[in-house]
N, C-alpha and C positions, 0 to 999 in steps of 0.2 A: 448240285451243283450245277452251273451252266459256266462256259468256257467260252468267251468271245474273243475272234481272231479278228482283226482290221488290217486291211492292206489296200493300197492304191494311193497312199498319200504321196506328196513329193513336191518337187518345184516345178510352179508353171510360170509364164507370162501373162500379164494382164490381159482379161480377153480370152484366155485359154479356158480349156475342159478338164475335167478331173474326175473318174468315177471312181467312190468308196466303194468296199465292200466290207461286210460284218458277218463272218459263219460262227453259229452258235453249235456248241455240242455239247454233250453231257446229258443233262436231265432236260430235255429240250421241250418234253409236252408242256401244255399248258401253257407255253408261251403266248402274250396275250400282244400287248403295245410292244413295238419296236420304233428305237427312236436314234435319233445322232443329236448331239450336244458338242458344242466347240468352247474353247478357252482361250482368248488372245491373251499376250504377254500383258500383265497389271490388270487384268478384267478377271470379272465372273464367270463361271460356266454358264452359258446360257444355251437353252434348248433351240436347235435347229429346224427341224423336222421330225414327226411323227406320223408313226402308221399304224393303223388298228389291227387286229386281225380279221376282221369283214373289209379292210382296204382303204378306211376311211382316211384323210391326210390332213396335217395342220402342218403349217410353214411359219418362220419367225417373219416379220413383214420384211426385212432387209433382203430376204433369199427367195420371196415370190416372185415366181415368173422367170426365175434363174435355175434355181435347185429343183429336182424330181426324186422323192422318194418312194422307193419300191421294195417288194418281199416275196422271195419264192420259199414259201414255208414248207415245199417238198425237201428243200435244200438248208431250210432254217438259215435263211441268210436272208439280210436288210442290204439295200444298196442306196447311193447317194450320188445322183447324177448331178454336178457342178458344171455349169457354163456361165459364159462371161464373167468369169472370174475377177475379183477385185482387191485392191490390196488389203481392204479391209476385211477382207475373208480369210487373213493370214490367221492361223491358229491350230493349235492341237483339237482333233476332231475324234470325239469320244465316242463308241457304239453303247445303246442302252437298252436292253430288255426286262420286261416284267413276264414273270410266271404268276399264275393264279391274279395277276394286275396288281400285285403290291409287292413280290419279291424283287427285288431290282438289282441285275448285275451289271458290271460295267467292262469295257475292253480297256487295254492297256492305252489306246489310242495313239493316233498316227498324225504327224505333221504336216499339214500343207502352208507352202510358203507361195504368196504370189508375188512377184516381183516385177516391174516397170520394166 
């Protein structure tokens, strides 16, 4: 099993920045892809950003150029640097990791509220 603990959420004003962290513990060997998802009120959960074990990244179109995903494999931690935040970024953000590219684990989520 893998346990994921997210941190860094909270309230921020429009145009501000936040950095999310997600630390994995437990059976962290063979973690491959690490990702951030979000779910806004009344909407489906969507992929925000993903980073592979060799550092390749992919972003949802609305966050390109504003968000940066990174990982520290030694710490089994994935980060999401979020800049120029907009009201539409308000959501619960979830960390997700894959082991052996197929076994999925989720964090409990952290709320980000962007206010004008």
